[in-house]
KOLDREN-502576 format. One record per residue (C-alpha): residue number from 1; chain; residue in three letters; x, y, z. Coordinates in nm, 3 decimals. Layout:
   num   cadena   residuo         u         v         w
   NUM        A       ala         X         Y         Z
...
END
This chain:
   num   cadena   residuo         u         v         w
     1        A       met    -2.401    -0.451    -1.078
     2        A       ala    -2.264    -0.382    -0.727
     3        A       ser    -2.200    -0.627    -0.443
     4        A       glu    -2.262    -0.572    -0.072
     5        A       leu    -1.908    -0.458     0.013
     6        A       ser    -1.870    -0.241    -0.296
     7        A       ser    -2.012     0.079    -0.142
     8        A       gly    -2.200     0.126    -0.468
     9        A       leu    -1.896     0.081    -0.693
    10        A       asp    -1.960    -0.132    -0.999
    11        A       asp    -1.816    -0.484    -1.000
    12        A       ser    -1.653    -0.414    -1.338
    13        A       leu    -1.403    -0.186    -1.160
    14        A       glu    -1.241    -0.496    -1.011
    15        A       gln    -1.119    -0.603    -1.356
    16        A       ala    -0.805    -0.460    -1.512
    17        A       leu    -0.850    -0.243    -1.818
    18        A       lys    -0.750    -0.393    -2.152
    19        A       glu    -0.635    -0.061    -2.292
    20        A       ala    -0.574     0.291    -2.166
    21        A       pro    -0.826     0.569    -2.234
    22        A       ser    -0.729     0.770    -2.540
    23        A       gly    -0.572     1.109    -2.494
    24        A       lys    -0.437     1.039    -2.143
    25        A       trp    -0.059     1.079    -2.131
    26        A       arg     0.104     0.848    -1.877
    27        A       phe    -0.223     0.685    -1.779
    28        A       ala    -0.159     0.391    -1.547
    29        A       glu    -0.352     0.127    -1.354
    30        A       asn    -0.221    -0.001    -1.021
    31        A       phe    -0.317    -0.271    -0.770
    32        A       leu    -0.177    -0.325    -0.419
    33        A       phe    -0.208    -0.610    -0.168
    34        A       ala    -0.020    -0.582     0.161
    35        A       ala    -0.051    -0.793     0.478
    36        A       tyr     0.136    -0.870     0.799
    37        A       asp     0.129    -1.177     1.023
    38        A       pro     0.275    -1.108     1.371
    39        A       glu     0.314    -1.478     1.455
    40        A       pro     0.604    -1.547     1.214
    41        A       gly     0.684    -1.173     1.193
    42        A       ile     0.649    -1.162     0.814
    43        A       gly     0.513    -0.867     0.617
    44        A       leu     0.424    -0.876     0.246
    45        A       trp     0.393    -0.561     0.035
    46        A       thr     0.309    -0.648    -0.326
    47        A       his     0.228    -0.410    -0.611
    48        A       leu     0.122    -0.462    -0.973
    49        A       gly     0.093    -0.175    -1.217
    50        A       thr     0.123    -0.071    -1.578
    51        A       trp     0.429     0.123    -1.690
    52        A       pro     0.302     0.480    -1.744
    53        A       asp     0.471     0.518    -2.084
    54        A       asp     0.357     0.175    -2.208
    55        A       phe     0.018     0.052    -2.086
    56        A       gly     0.082    -0.304    -2.207
    57        A       leu     0.392    -0.347    -1.989
    58        A       trp     0.325    -0.461    -1.632
    59        A       glu     0.566    -0.409    -1.343
    60        A       asp     0.550    -0.626    -1.034
    61        A       gln     0.717    -0.524    -0.710
    62        A       leu     0.756    -0.724    -0.391
    63        A       leu     0.890    -0.641    -0.046
    64        A       cys     0.894    -0.925     0.207
    65        A       ser     1.002    -0.817     0.555
    66        A       leu     1.143    -1.104     0.758
    67        A       pro     1.155    -1.136     1.138
    68        A       gly     1.436    -1.018     1.363
    69        A       asp     1.761    -0.958     1.181
    70        A       glu     1.680    -1.185     0.884
    71        A       gly     1.641    -0.880     0.661
    72        A       val     1.415    -0.816     0.367
    73        A       leu     1.353    -0.990     0.032
    74        A       thr     1.294    -0.768    -0.273
    75        A       ser     1.195    -0.835    -0.632
    76        A       phe     1.124    -0.626    -0.944
    77        A       ser     1.017    -0.771    -1.277
    78        A       tyr     0.842    -0.672    -1.600
    79        A       his     0.613    -0.854    -1.840
    80        A       arg     0.403    -0.769    -2.145
    81        A       thr     0.087    -0.929    -2.009
    82        A       ala    -0.194    -1.038    -2.240
    83        A       pro    -0.515    -0.840    -2.172
    84        A       asp    -0.711    -1.145    -2.054
    85        A       glu    -0.438    -1.234    -1.799
    86        A       arg    -0.422    -0.896    -1.624
    87        A       pro    -0.351    -0.791    -1.354
    88        A       ala    -0.029    -0.994    -1.365
    89        A       gly     0.341    -0.959    -1.419
    90        A       ser     0.609    -1.219    -1.477
    91        A       asn     0.610    -1.345    -1.115
    92        A       leu     0.318    -1.177    -0.936
    93        A       val    -0.046    -1.254    -1.020
    94        A       tyr    -0.371    -1.117    -0.875
    95        A       arg    -0.699    -1.297    -0.948
    96        A       cys    -1.043    -1.163    -0.859
    97        A       val    -1.257    -1.453    -0.733
    98        A       glu    -1.555    -1.245    -0.621
    99        A       pro    -1.561    -0.866    -0.668
   100        A       phe    -1.497    -0.669    -0.348
   101        A       arg    -1.493    -0.995    -0.148
   102        A       arg    -1.230    -1.249    -0.248
   103        A       trp    -0.900    -1.247    -0.437
   104        A       lys    -0.602    -1.476    -0.483
   105        A       val    -0.243    -1.349    -0.475
   106        A       thr     0.047    -1.561    -0.597
   107        A       phe     0.416    -1.496    -0.643
   108        A       asp     0.656    -1.751    -0.793
   109        A       gly     1.007    -1.630    -0.859
   110        A       val     1.332    -1.518    -0.701
   111        A       ala     1.422    -1.234    -0.466
   112        A       val     1.733    -1.062    -0.334
   113        A       arg     1.800    -1.062     0.041
   114        A       ser     1.931    -0.743     0.203
   115        A       ser     1.976    -0.628     0.560
   116        A       tyr     1.757    -0.356     0.706
   117        A       asp     2.066    -0.141     0.765
   118        A       glu     2.155    -0.164     0.394
   119        A       met     1.802    -0.065     0.296
   120        A       arg     1.805     0.246     0.513
   121        A       ala     2.158     0.350     0.411
   122        A       gly     2.115     0.372     0.032
   123        A       leu     1.969     0.214    -0.280
   124        A       leu     1.993    -0.163    -0.271
   125        A       pro     2.235    -0.329    -0.514
   126        A       asp     2.158    -0.649    -0.698
   127        A       gly     2.280    -0.968    -0.534
   128        A       pro     2.245    -1.345    -0.501
   129        A       lys     1.894    -1.473    -0.569
   130        A       glu     1.673    -1.685    -0.344
   131        A       arg     1.364    -1.881    -0.444
   132        A       leu     1.043    -1.738    -0.307
   133        A       ser     0.681    -1.836    -0.359
   134        A       ile     0.363    -1.701    -0.203
   135        A       glu     0.005    -1.828    -0.218
   136        A       leu    -0.261    -1.622    -0.043
   137        A       asp    -0.638    -1.629    -0.026
   138        A       ile    -0.768    -1.277     0.033
   139        A       glu    -1.093    -1.200     0.213
   140        A       cys    -1.208    -0.836     0.205
   141        A       val    -1.354    -0.748     0.545
   142        A       thr    -1.469    -0.386     0.512
   143        A       pro    -1.674    -0.193     0.257
   144        A       ala    -1.472    -0.037    -0.022
   145        A       trp    -1.363     0.318     0.055
   146        A       asp    -1.350     0.563    -0.235
   147        A       pro    -1.242     0.902    -0.094
   148        A       ala    -1.409     1.089    -0.379
   149        A       ala    -1.743     0.907    -0.354
   150        A       ala    -1.800     0.823     0.012
   151        A       gly    -1.950     1.146     0.136
   152        A       his    -1.622     1.336     0.123
   153        A       ser    -1.554     1.659    -0.062
   154        A       ala    -1.248     1.492    -0.216
   155        A       ala    -1.340     1.482    -0.585
   156        A       ala    -1.168     1.812    -0.656
   157        A       ala    -0.870     1.714    -0.439
   158        A       met    -0.817     1.396    -0.644
   159        A       ser    -0.776     1.616    -0.951
   160        A       glu    -0.463     1.763    -0.787
   161        A       gln    -0.296     1.426    -0.741
   162        A       ser    -0.002     1.314    -0.956
   163        A       trp    -0.045     0.942    -0.880
   164        A       ala    -0.410     0.874    -0.979
   165        A       ser    -0.750     1.032    -1.036
   166        A       gln    -0.950     0.733    -0.906
   167        A       his    -0.874     0.522    -0.600
   168        A       tyr    -1.047     0.282    -0.363
   169        A       gln    -0.927     0.048    -0.091
   170        A       gln    -1.038    -0.220     0.157
   171        A       ser    -0.906    -0.390     0.469
   172        A       leu    -0.839    -0.762     0.429
   173        A       arg    -0.747    -1.093     0.584
   174        A       ala    -0.484    -1.303     0.408
   175        A       thr    -0.430    -1.676     0.464
   176        A       gly    -0.196    -1.916     0.288
   177        A       arg     0.173    -1.990     0.286
   178        A       val     0.509    -1.832     0.216
   179        A       arg     0.784    -2.064     0.090
   180        A       leu     1.124    -1.923     0.175
   181        A       glu     1.461    -2.069     0.080
   182        A       asp     1.494    -2.255     0.410
   183        A       arg     1.135    -2.310     0.530
   184        A       thr     0.764    -2.288     0.454
   185        A       val     0.559    -2.057     0.675
   186        A       glu     0.183    -2.072     0.723
   187        A       phe     0.055    -1.714     0.687
   188        A       asn    -0.251    -1.569     0.863
   189        A       gly    -0.236    -1.192     0.844
   190        A       ser    -0.425    -0.870     0.791
   191        A       gly    -0.370    -0.561     0.582
   192        A       thr    -0.493    -0.349     0.293
   193        A       arg    -0.568    -0.371    -0.077
   194        A       asp    -0.619    -0.083    -0.318
   195        A       his    -0.684    -0.014    -0.684
   196        A       ser    -0.613     0.313    -0.861
   197        A       arg    -0.632     0.452    -1.213
   198        A       gly    -0.520     0.777    -1.369
   199        A       gln    -0.217     0.965    -1.486
   200        A       arg     0.100     0.875    -1.295
   201        A       gly     0.441     1.034    -1.331
   202        A       his     0.313     1.332    -1.532
   203        A       ala     0.354     1.584    -1.247
   204        A       thr     0.596     1.438    -0.992
   205        A       glu     0.723     1.785    -0.905
   206        A       his     0.387     1.850    -0.737
   207        A       phe     0.415     1.554    -0.497
   208        A       gly     0.558     1.628    -0.153
   209        A       gly     0.465     1.324     0.052
   210        A       his     0.181     1.122     0.198
   211        A       thr     0.038     0.919     0.485
   212        A       met    -0.195     0.624     0.415
   213        A       ile    -0.301     0.407     0.711
   214        A       gly    -0.572     0.148     0.770
   215        A       ala    -0.662    -0.153     0.984
   216        A       ala    -0.959    -0.375     1.069
   217        A       phe    -1.023    -0.508     1.420
   218        A       pro    -1.169    -0.842     1.535
   219        A       ser    -1.500    -0.679     1.633
   220        A       gly    -1.550    -0.552     1.277
   221        A       arg    -1.451    -0.195     1.354
   222        A       ala    -1.204    -0.044     1.109
   223        A       phe    -1.045     0.285     1.017
   224        A       gly    -0.843     0.440     0.740
   225        A       leu    -0.704     0.773     0.627
   226        A       met    -0.513     0.941     0.345
   227        A       arg    -0.317     1.264     0.363
   228        A       met    -0.130     1.402     0.061
   229        A       trp     0.069     1.724     0.039
   230        A       asp     0.268     1.920    -0.217
   231        A       pro     0.638     2.014    -0.180
   232        A       thr     0.542     2.328     0.019
   233        A       gly     0.363     2.112     0.278
   234        A       arg     0.014     2.222     0.175
   235        A       leu    -0.238     1.941     0.217
   236        A       asn    -0.418     1.869    -0.110
   237        A       leu    -0.601     1.555     0.007
   238        A       asp    -0.703     1.495     0.368
   239        A       val    -0.971     1.230     0.423
   240        A       gly    -1.051     0.944     0.659
   241        A       tyr    -1.320     0.696     0.757
   242        A       val    -1.433     0.464     1.034
   243        A       val    -1.638     0.145     1.009
   244        A       glu    -1.871     0.057     1.296
   245        A       asp    -2.156    -0.195     1.289
   246        A       gly    -2.076    -0.262     0.924
   247        A       val    -2.134     0.102     0.826
   248        A       leu    -1.857     0.310     0.670
   249        A       arg    -1.867     0.676     0.771
   250        A       pro    -1.644     0.962     0.653
   251        A       ala    -1.417     1.101     0.924
   252        A       glu    -1.219     1.421     0.967
   253        A       val    -0.848     1.358     1.015
   254        A       val    -0.754     1.555     1.327
   255        A       glu    -0.412     1.396     1.381
   256        A       ala    -0.203     1.160     1.168
   257        A       pro     0.168     1.069     1.181
   258        A       lys     0.409     1.189     0.914
   259        A       leu     0.727     1.005     0.823
   260        A       gly     0.994     1.148     1.049
   261        A       gly     1.274     0.898     0.996
   262        A       leu     1.356     0.546     0.881
   263        A       arg     1.327     0.361     1.209
   264        A       leu     1.286    -0.013     1.164
   265        A       arg     1.039    -0.081     1.446
   266        A       asp     0.900     0.038     1.782
   267        A       glu     0.807     0.387     1.662
   268        A       lys     0.508     0.524     1.853
   269        A       leu     0.220     0.659     1.641
   270        A       ser    -0.104     0.841     1.720
   271        A       ile    -0.420     0.904     1.517
   272        A       val    -0.731     1.106     1.597
   273        A       leu    -1.037     1.081     1.370
   274        A       arg    -1.359     1.278     1.419
   275        A       thr    -1.709     1.178     1.314
   276        A       pro    -2.052     1.307     1.422
   277        A       gln    -2.043     1.028     1.682
   278        A       gly    -1.730     1.179     1.845
   279        A       glu    -1.350     1.153     1.836
   280        A       his    -1.169     0.824     1.795
   281        A       glu    -0.813     0.794     1.931
   282        A       leu    -0.583     0.518     1.812
   283        A       his    -0.231     0.439     1.929
   284        A       gly     0.016     0.240     1.722
   285        A       thr     0.361     0.085     1.736
   286        A       thr     0.552    -0.001     1.421
   287        A       ala     0.646    -0.367     1.377
   288        A       ala     0.844    -0.375     1.050
   289        A       thr     0.951    -0.112     0.797
   290        A       thr     1.083    -0.141     0.443
   291        A       val     1.198     0.150     0.228
   292        A       ala     1.190     0.261    -0.137
   293        A       thr     1.276     0.582    -0.325
   294        A       ala     1.098     0.755    -0.611
   295        A       leu     1.357     0.818    -0.882
   296        A       pro     1.364     1.120    -1.114
   297        A       gly     1.127     1.069    -1.404
   298        A       leu     0.955     0.732    -1.371
   299        A       gly     1.022     0.439    -1.146
   300        A       met     1.100     0.333    -0.792
   301        A       ala     1.405     0.171    -0.639
   302        A       phe     1.430    -0.023    -0.315
   303        A       gly     1.630     0.144    -0.040
   304        A       ala     1.667     0.507     0.071
   305        A       ser     1.867     0.714    -0.176
   306        A       thr     2.112     0.960    -0.024
   307        A       gln     2.141     1.155    -0.350
   308        A       gly     1.942     1.478    -0.381
   309        A       asp     1.606     1.569    -0.230
   310        A       leu     1.417     1.264    -0.354
   311        A       thr     1.094     1.129    -0.205
   312        A       val     1.148     0.831     0.025
   313        A       phe     0.865     0.582     0.088
   314        A       ala     0.834     0.370     0.404
   315        A       gln     0.610     0.065     0.374
   316        A       thr     0.542    -0.014     0.740
   317        A       phe     0.322    -0.256     0.929
   318        A       ala     0.202    -0.136     1.269
   319        A       arg     0.013    -0.270     1.567
   320        A       trp    -0.289    -0.049     1.648
   321        A       glu    -0.492    -0.025     1.969
   322        A       trp    -0.846     0.117     1.971
   323        A       asp    -1.054     0.105     2.289
   324        A       gly    -0.878    -0.210     2.408
   325        A       glu    -0.881    -0.393     2.074
   326        A       thr    -0.566    -0.475     1.877
   327        A       ala    -0.510    -0.505     1.502
   328        A       tyr    -0.222    -0.495     1.253
   329        A       gly    -0.240    -0.291     0.936
   330        A       leu    -0.047    -0.109     0.666
   331        A       thr     0.106     0.226     0.756
   332        A       glu     0.252     0.372     0.437
   333        A       arg     0.424     0.711     0.451
   334        A       ser     0.656     0.921     0.237
   335        A       asp     0.837     1.255     0.244
   336        A       arg     1.128     1.436     0.087
   337        A       arg     1.463     1.304     0.206
   338        A       ala     1.561     1.648     0.336
   339        A       asn     1.270     1.637     0.581
   340        A       leu     1.369     1.308     0.742
   341        A       asp     1.563     1.242     1.058
   342        A       gln     1.851     1.035     0.926
   343        A       ala     1.901     0.838     1.247
   344        A       pro     1.810     0.466     1.213
END
């Protein structure tokens, strides 16, 4: 059974697996919900996934970017989640209310506060804990985009990826509240969700970096793109889409920004996408950036490691302009540390 926004994907894909397929070393399942509200200046990047070497162990990760110089709140935790309660960790829970349409996201736990300068200068140490709770109602506002099944020639390219063999994503609206240590903030933001399955961490030496960007506009127009490359810089996945009049169409990625440095905000970005209907130019400005590093073997750490040529990830929210319309969306990029401009 498939719903209207599923793009033909079966509703059962919205449920977490109860066990990993047999014979798949380091098979993992991962969910992401990320949203930004420019009014309070708060961005939420939340991730739930199974530990690749133990499918029953769930890891939840949270990055909460705060306005101005208030810094960022981070949290990692692990939980052996019962099959009927997945996807969930010890603090972070995702609940599917209606496949491809509505979800609930909750976080109830503690987080560590760090400055943005600390995050860009090295891996973040542990520190004093602050209470943090989040309650969000998620509305999916675009059709699901599966790069390997939406008219792209990406099926073979997905087989080259070291992070998943199946992936789909949607733009979203998120409403609810964020309870910080000193105040409660009403949240009304926009962003991206995704769901991926496949082997993860089995071939990290083949991953060089990536760009994943998407946003939905008030008129209903939307766009998204994914670029992945190996350590030599060769693109092994390069796909995009636009949504107009409720129809999702594959798009050629003509221009997309790579991660050049770890600038906190006000970085200028440009995108050009091409469809049979013509070229679409979008111009963006980053609003908030948080940083993580892929560690040797398995696992991520918050902050930008200065040790070795590791892959650094920037989870950024940006303001996009498209033919006079404005929207905020997730702009996630990564690259090897050696390729980055080290200036703040």
